[in-house]
C-alpha positions as CSV (number, residue, x, y, z in Angstrom):
1,M,106.9,123.8,80.8
2,R,109.2,122.1,78.2
3,I,110.3,118.3,78.3
4,A,112.8,116.7,75.9
5,I,112.4,113.1,74.9
6,L,115.7,111.6,74.0
7,N,115.7,108.6,72.1
8,P,119.2,106.4,72.3
9,N,118.3,104.5,69.2
10,S,118.1,105.6,65.5
11,T,114.6,104.7,64.8
12,D,113.0,108.1,64.3
13,A,109.5,106.7,64.0
14,M,109.8,105.4,67.7
15,T,110.8,108.8,68.7
16,Q,107.6,110.1,67.1
17,D,105.5,107.6,68.9
18,M,106.7,108.5,72.0
19,V,106.0,112.3,71.5
20,A,102.6,111.5,70.4
21,I,102.0,109.4,73.5
22,A,103.8,112.3,75.7
23,R,101.5,114.8,73.9
24,A,98.3,113.3,74.5
25,A,99.2,112.4,78.2
26,L,100.0,116.0,79.3
27,P,98.2,119.5,79.2
28,S,98.6,121.0,75.9
29,A,100.7,123.9,77.2
30,T,103.5,121.6,78.0
31,E,106.0,121.4,75.0
32,I,107.4,118.1,74.1
33,V,110.3,117.8,72.1
34,G,111.6,114.5,70.7
35,L,115.2,113.9,69.6
36,T,117.0,110.9,67.8
37,N,120.2,109.6,68.2
38,E,121.0,109.2,64.6
39,A,124.3,107.4,65.7
40,G,122.8,105.0,67.4
41,P,121.8,101.3,67.0
42,P,118.0,100.9,65.5
43,A,117.2,99.5,68.9
44,I,118.5,99.1,72.2
45,Q,118.6,95.3,73.2
46,G,121.0,94.8,75.7
47,E,124.5,95.9,77.0
48,A,126.0,95.9,73.8
49,D,123.5,98.2,72.1
50,A,123.6,100.4,75.3
51,I,127.4,100.9,74.8
52,A,127.0,101.8,71.2
53,C,124.6,104.4,71.5
54,M,126.4,106.4,74.5
55,P,128.5,108.6,72.4
56,G,125.4,109.9,70.4
57,L,123.3,110.1,73.4
58,L,125.9,112.3,75.2
59,S,126.0,114.5,72.1
60,L,122.2,114.6,72.0
61,A,121.7,115.7,75.5
62,A,124.4,118.5,74.9
63,S,122.3,119.8,71.9
64,P,120.6,123.2,71.9
65,A,117.3,121.4,71.7
66,A,117.8,119.3,74.8
67,A,119.8,122.1,76.6
68,G,116.5,124.4,76.4
69,A,114.5,121.8,78.3
70,D,113.1,122.1,81.7
71,A,113.5,118.0,82.1
72,V,114.8,115.3,80.1
73,V,113.5,111.8,79.8
74,I,115.6,109.1,78.4
75,G,113.4,107.1,75.6
76,C,114.6,103.8,76.6
77,F,113.3,101.2,79.0
78,D,116.9,99.9,80.1
79,D,117.5,103.6,81.4
80,T,120.7,103.8,79.3
81,G,122.9,106.8,80.2
82,L,120.6,107.6,83.0
83,A,123.4,108.1,85.8
84,D,125.7,110.0,83.5
85,L,122.8,112.4,82.1
86,R,121.5,112.7,85.7
87,A,124.9,113.7,87.0
88,G,125.8,116.1,84.1
89,L,122.8,117.9,83.0
90,G,121.9,119.8,86.2
91,R,118.1,119.2,85.7
92,P,115.4,116.5,86.3
93,V,116.4,113.5,84.1
94,V,113.9,110.6,84.0
95,G,114.2,107.2,82.7
96,L,111.3,105.0,81.4
97,G,112.1,102.1,83.4
98,E,112.4,104.1,86.4
99,A,109.5,105.9,86.1
100,G,107.4,102.7,84.9
101,M,108.5,100.6,88.1
102,I,108.0,103.6,90.5
103,A,104.4,103.7,89.1
104,A,104.0,100.0,89.3
105,T,104.8,100.2,93.0
106,L,101.9,102.8,93.6
107,A,99.7,100.9,91.5
108,A,99.9,97.4,93.1
109,P,101.7,95.5,95.9
110,R,103.8,93.7,93.4
111,F,104.6,93.9,89.7
112,A,106.7,92.1,87.0
113,V,108.1,93.6,83.9
114,L,107.5,92.1,80.2
115,T,110.2,93.2,78.0
116,T,111.5,92.3,74.4
117,T,114.3,90.1,74.0
118,G,116.6,88.4,76.4
119,G,119.4,90.9,76.1
120,S,117.4,93.3,77.9
121,V,116.7,91.2,80.9
122,P,119.6,91.3,82.9
123,V,120.0,95.2,82.4
124,I,116.4,95.5,83.6
125,A,116.9,93.1,86.5
126,A,119.9,95.1,87.6
127,N,118.3,98.4,87.5
128,I,115.3,96.9,89.7
129,A,117.9,95.8,92.5
130,A,119.8,99.2,92.2
131,M,116.4,100.8,93.1
132,G,115.9,98.6,95.8
133,L,112.6,97.1,94.4
134,G,113.6,93.4,94.3
135,T,111.2,92.3,97.0
136,R,108.4,94.1,95.0
137,C,109.3,92.5,91.7
138,D,108.0,89.1,90.5
139,G,110.8,89.1,87.8
140,V,111.6,90.2,84.3
141,R,110.4,87.9,81.5
142,A,111.3,88.6,77.6
143,S,108.4,87.9,75.2
144,G,111.1,87.0,72.7
145,I,109.7,89.6,70.1
146,P,112.3,92.2,69.0
147,V,111.8,95.7,69.5
148,L,111.1,96.5,65.8
149,D,108.6,93.4,65.2
150,L,106.4,94.6,68.0
151,Q,103.6,96.1,65.9
152,D,103.3,93.2,63.9
153,R,103.1,90.6,66.5
154,V,100.5,92.0,69.2
155,P,98.7,88.6,69.3
156,D,101.8,87.3,70.6
157,L,102.5,90.0,72.8
158,R,99.2,89.9,74.5
159,A,99.8,86.0,74.8
160,A,103.0,86.9,76.7
161,L,101.3,89.3,79.1
162,A,98.5,86.7,79.8
163,G,101.3,84.1,80.6
164,L,103.1,86.4,82.9
165,A,100.0,87.2,84.7
166,A,98.9,83.9,85.1
167,E,102.7,82.7,86.5
168,T,103.1,85.3,89.0
169,G,99.7,86.6,90.0
170,C,101.0,90.2,90.3
171,G,98.8,93.2,90.5
172,A,100.5,95.3,87.7
173,I,102.9,94.4,84.7
174,V,105.0,97.1,83.4
175,L,105.4,97.1,79.6
176,G,109.5,97.0,79.4
177,C,110.1,98.7,76.0
178,A,109.2,102.3,74.6
179,G,108.1,100.4,71.4
180,M,105.2,98.9,73.6
181,G,103.7,102.4,74.2
182,R,101.5,102.9,71.2
183,L,100.0,99.0,71.5
184,A,99.0,99.7,75.2
185,G,95.5,100.2,74.1
186,D,95.4,96.8,72.1
187,L,97.0,94.9,75.0
188,A,94.7,96.1,78.1
189,G,91.9,93.5,78.4
190,P,89.9,91.4,80.9
191,G,91.9,89.2,83.1
192,L,95.0,91.2,83.0
193,P,96.8,93.3,85.8
194,V,97.2,97.1,85.6
195,L,99.4,97.7,82.6
196,I,102.0,100.4,83.2
197,E,103.1,102.3,79.9
198,P,106.3,103.8,80.8
199,V,106.5,106.9,78.4
200,R,103.2,108.2,80.2
201,A,104.9,107.3,83.2
202,S,107.9,109.2,82.6
203,V,106.7,112.3,81.3
204,W,104.1,112.7,84.0
205,L,106.8,112.1,86.6
206,A,109.0,114.8,85.0
207,A,106.1,117.1,84.9
208,S,105.4,116.5,88.6
209,V,108.9,116.7,89.6
210,L,109.3,120.2,87.9
211,R,105.9,121.2,89.4
212,A,107.1,120.0,93.0
213,A,110.8,121.7,92.6
214,V,111.2,124.6,95.1
215,L,114.1,127.0,94.1
216,Q,116.7,128.0,96.6
217,G,115.4,130.7,98.6
218,G,111.9,128.9,99.0
219,T,110.6,130.5,95.7
220,A,108.6,128.0,93.4
221,P,109.4,128.0,89.7
222,A,106.9,130.0,87.5
223,L,105.8,127.1,85.4
224,P,103.1,127.1,82.6
225,A,99.9,124.7,83.1
């Protein structure tokens, strides 16, 4: 089984973080490939960044490394380009935001999302509405911490999580940025609801779809463990 993680932004360190999280989450026989959109902005923080990254992301999705994957994960919580890639690639395509919020609905009756800056809030809120999850979501909040500053501001991020938990009383909070993934262990703690880490959620969902798929004619795909 081969899963390609496509990072819409140009920060390769974030790609490598996602690959490390995915490899730790899945069986060792699953091959994880990380691809970085070198033509994209350093981070995706709203609609303007999403528009700017799309040409490079589409080119990345058509590259030989991505074409050889059984499933593709879009490594951005805004699910940038998800509809286009899902329509055009002919194989499972999973977005971090989509997977994270599906996981949250299974973990708790209600959930909330903590993202980075305000520019991502309307994008994520629109995705939640499109998924029909508006009645399950207690809102999307911005921590006010830019993507590339997350690692240096863990105490501020932890405080934002605690504030959101107290405000909403929800049973799960989705970490609304791929860059929060490597910090998940530092953020979880007493008094907080379940934290959903979207990179893990997305690769597990992609792998589950591949294992559940039945080819035309009723034959299950021969996939490695």
